[in-house]
C-alpha positions in Angstrom: -4.7 51.6 4.7 -3.7 48.6 6.8 -7.2 47.3 6.5 -7.1 47.6 2.7 -3.7 45.9 2.5 -5.0 43.0 4.7 -8.1 42.6 2.5 -6.0 42.7 -0.7 -3.6 40.1 0.8 -6.3 37.6 1.8 -8.1 38.1 -1.6 -4.9 37.3 -3.5 -4.3 34.3 -1.2 -7.8 33.0 -1.7 -7.6 33.3 -5.5 -4.3 31.5 -5.5 -5.7 28.8 -3.3 -8.8 28.3 -5.6 -6.5 28.2 -8.7 -4.3 25.5 -6.9 -7.2 23.3 -5.9 -9.1 23.4 -9.2 -6.9 20.7 -10.8 -7.3 18.5 -7.7 -11.1 18.8 -7.8 -11.1 18.0 -11.5 -8.9 14.9 -10.9 -11.3 13.6 -8.2 -14.3 14.4 -10.4 -12.8 12.7 -13.4 -12.0 9.6 -11.4 -15.7 9.2 -10.7 -16.8 9.5 -14.3 -17.2 6.9 -17.0 -14.6 7.2 -19.8 -17.2 8.5 -22.3 -18.2 11.3 -20.0 -14.7 12.4 -19.0 -14.0 15.1 -21.6 -17.7 15.8 -22.5 -17.9 18.8 -20.2 -14.3 19.8 -20.0 -14.8 22.8 -22.3 -18.0 24.1 -20.7 -18.3 26.4 -17.7 -21.2 24.7 -15.8 -21.6 22.6 -12.7 -20.9 19.3 -14.6 -17.3 20.5 -15.1 -16.8 19.3 -11.5 -19.9 17.2 -10.8 -20.2 13.9 -12.6 -23.5 13.3 -14.4 -23.3 9.6 -13.9 -20.9 9.1 -10.9 -19.4 5.6 -10.6 -16.8 3.8 -8.6 -15.9 1.4 -11.4 -12.6 3.1 -12.1 -11.4 2.6 -8.5 -12.6 -1.0 -8.5 -10.8 -1.7 -11.8 -7.6 0.0 -10.5 -7.5 -1.6 -7.1 -8.6 -5.1 -8.0 -6.8 -5.5 -11.3 -5.1 -8.8 -11.6 -2.6 -7.8 -14.3 -1.7 -4.5 -12.5 -1.7 -5.1 -8.7 -2.0 -1.5 -7.6 -2.2 -2.2 -3.9 1.1 -4.0 -4.1 2.6 -1.0 -5.8 1.3 1.2 -3.0 2.9 -1.1 -0.4 6.2 -1.1 -2.3 6.2 2.7 -2.4 5.2 3.0 1.3 8.0 0.6 2.2 10.7 2.4 0.2 9.6 5.9 1.0 9.4 5.0 4.7 12.8 3.4 4.9 14.5 6.2 2.9 12.8 8.9 5.2 14.1 7.2 8.4 17.6 6.8 7.0 17.7 10.4 5.7 16.7 11.7 9.1 19.3 9.6 10.8 22.2 10.2 8.5 21.6 13.8 7.6 20.8 15.0 11.2 24.2 13.6 12.3 26.0 15.2 9.3 24.3 18.5 9.9 25.2 18.5 13.6 28.8 17.7 12.7 29.0 20.6 10.3 27.2 23.0 12.8 28.9 22.2 16.1 32.0 19.9 15.7 35.4 21.1 14.8 37.5 19.2 12.4 40.1 20.0 9.7 38.7 21.0 6.3 35.1 21.4 7.5 34.5 24.6 5.5 35.9 23.0 2.3 33.8 19.8 2.8 30.7 21.7 3.4 31.3 23.9 0.4 31.6 20.8 -1.7 28.4 19.4 -0.3 26.6 22.7 -1.1 28.0 22.8 -4.7 26.2 19.4 -5.3 22.9 21.2 -5.0 23.4 23.0 -8.3 24.0 19.7 -10.2 20.7 18.5 -11.9 19.7 15.0 -11.0 19.6 14.0 -14.6 23.3 14.5 -14.9 24.0 11.8 -12.3 21.6 9.2 -13.7 24.1 7.4 -15.9 26.9 7.3 -13.3 24.5 6.2 -10.6 23.1 3.5 -12.8 26.6 2.2 -13.7 27.4 2.2 -9.9 24.2 0.2 -9.1 25.1 -2.2 -11.9 28.6 -2.6 -10.5 27.3 -3.4 -7.1 24.7 -5.8 -8.5 21.9 -3.8 -7.0 19.8 -3.4 -10.1 16.2 -4.6 -9.7 16.4 -4.5 -5.9 15.3 -2.0 -3.3 18.9 -1.3 -2.5 19.1 0.7 -5.7 16.1 2.8 -4.5 17.1 3.2 -0.9 20.9 3.6 -0.6 21.5 6.4 -3.2 18.6 8.4 -1.6 20.0 8.2 2.0 22.0 11.5 1.6 20.2 14.8 1.1 22.4 17.8 0.6 19.4 20.1 1.1 18.5 18.2 4.3 22.0 18.7 5.7 21.8 22.4 4.8 18.3 22.8 6.4 19.2 21.0 9.6 22.7 22.7 9.9 21.1 26.1 9.8 18.9 25.1 12.7 21.6 23.3 14.7 23.9 26.3 14.3 21.5 28.4 16.3 21.5 26.1 19.3 23.6 27.9 22.0 26.9 26.4 22.7 26.4 26.9 26.4 23.7 24.2 26.4 26.1 21.7 24.9 28.9 22.7 27.2 26.5 22.3 30.2 25.6 18.8 29.1 29.3 18.0 28.7 30.1 19.2 32.2 27.2 17.0 33.5 29.0 14.0 32.0 26.9 13.5 28.9 28.7 12.1 25.9 28.3 13.6 22.5 25.9 10.9 21.3 23.8 11.4 24.5 23.8 15.2 24.0 22.8 14.8 20.4 19.9 12.3 21.1 18.6 13.9 24.3 19.1 17.6 23.8 19.6 18.5 20.1 17.1 16.2 18.4 14.1 17.0 20.7 14.7 20.7 19.9 14.8 20.0 16.2 11.4 18.4 15.8 9.9 21.0 13.4 12.8 20.9 10.9 13.1 17.1 11.1 9.4 16.8 10.3 9.8 19.2 7.4 12.7 17.2 6.0 10.7 14.0 6.6 7.7 15.3 4.6 9.9 16.5 1.7 11.8 13.2 1.6 8.7 11.1 1.8 7.0 13.1 -0.9 10.0 13.1 -3.2 10.2 9.3 -3.0 6.5 8.8 -3.3 6.5 10.8 -6.5 9.7 9.4 -7.9 9.3 8.1 -11.4 12.4 8.2 -13.5 14.9 6.4 -11.2 12.6 3.5 -10.3 11.7 3.2 -14.0 15.4 2.8 -14.8 16.6 0.5 -12.0 13.6 -1.7 -11.4 12.4 -4.2 -14.0 10.5 -6.6 -11.8 6.8 -5.5 -11.8 6.3 -7.0 -8.4 8.9 -4.4 -7.0 7.8 -1.4 -9.0 6.8 2.0 -7.6 3.4 3.6 -7.7 4.2 6.4 -10.2 5.6 3.9 -12.7 2.5 1.8 -12.2 0.2 4.8 -13.0 2.1 5.3 -16.2 1.3 1.8 -17.3 -2.3 2.8 -18.0 -0.9 4.7 -21.0 0.4 2.7 -23.9 0.7 2.7 -27.7 -2.9 1.4 -27.8 -4.2 4.5 -26.0 -4.5 6.1 -22.6 -7.2 5.2 -20.1 -7.5 8.6 -18.5 -10.3 7.5 -16.2 -8.1 4.9 -14.6 -5.1 7.3 -14.5 -7.2 9.8 -12.6 -8.5 7.2 -10.2 -5.0 5.9 -9.6 -3.7 9.4 -9.1 -6.5 10.2 -6.6 -5.6 7.1 -4.6 -1.9 8.0 -4.7 -2.7 11.5 -3.4 -4.5 10.4 -0.3 -1.5 9.4 1.8 0.3 12.7 1.1 -2.9 14.7 2.0 -3.2 12.8 5.3 0.4 13.5 6.2 0.1 17.2 5.5 -3.2 17.3 7.3 -1.7 16.1 10.5 1.8 17.6 10.2 1.3 20.9 8.4 1.8 22.9 11.6 5.3 21.4 12.1 6.0 21.7 8.4 5.4 25.5 8.5 7.4 25.8 11.7 10.3 24.0 10.2 10.3 26.3 7.2 10.1 29.5 9.2 12.2 28.7 12.3 15.8 29.8 12.2 17.0 29.0 15.7 16.2 28.2 19.3 14.7 30.9 21.5 14.8 31.0 25.2 
């Protein structure tokens, strides 16, 4: 019975994996096709659904070396913003989570409840207030409007707090007795033990900012400062949609995320599944 259940489980997992990867394979295949061939085999079940008849790299060449649409600059902009936001999120939210988990101060439960209640508020609801706030500070059309509002992650605080709460108080007390200050204890003891959840939060934050579309579209008007997802959308206009270039640009934008997950997937899984410190 256990063997049958194991076979059934892996069969279901394999089917789900194949279903998940089919759109990615079609995207890569479409990026290597000339436009006139793109939808020619989309309704037929044969090898040419995923294998181009006349493979070409022209789409990538036109996307990367376009003078009117400097795609490499957009990638650099997005890497810069996503990287800065990720570092700030790890710094700010780890300290906040540690305070909620281990420090004692008046009104902690109420403040934490207010933070958690923010998780149920859709991001679209706060678009207009945030836009007005950025306009008041004079941050529109600057990276400040992309970085500063994204520094705080309520989910990140919740994720790290759950981990920090499981750290034995005896370890912190021992460090205090040895003369370590609270910042020293946090940086030398707490953070090294929290590598898996920190990497999990970093991946989620980086991916969220890499795929961000609506907020950069609203607050950034200078094309030289624009983000990659907004740049991909520019291949679609009232004159038509160049799907070959969109697929090529989407394939390029997927590569950094795949590389990150390839090297950090082990820590990502640990960060999701771990609930405390053992030992």
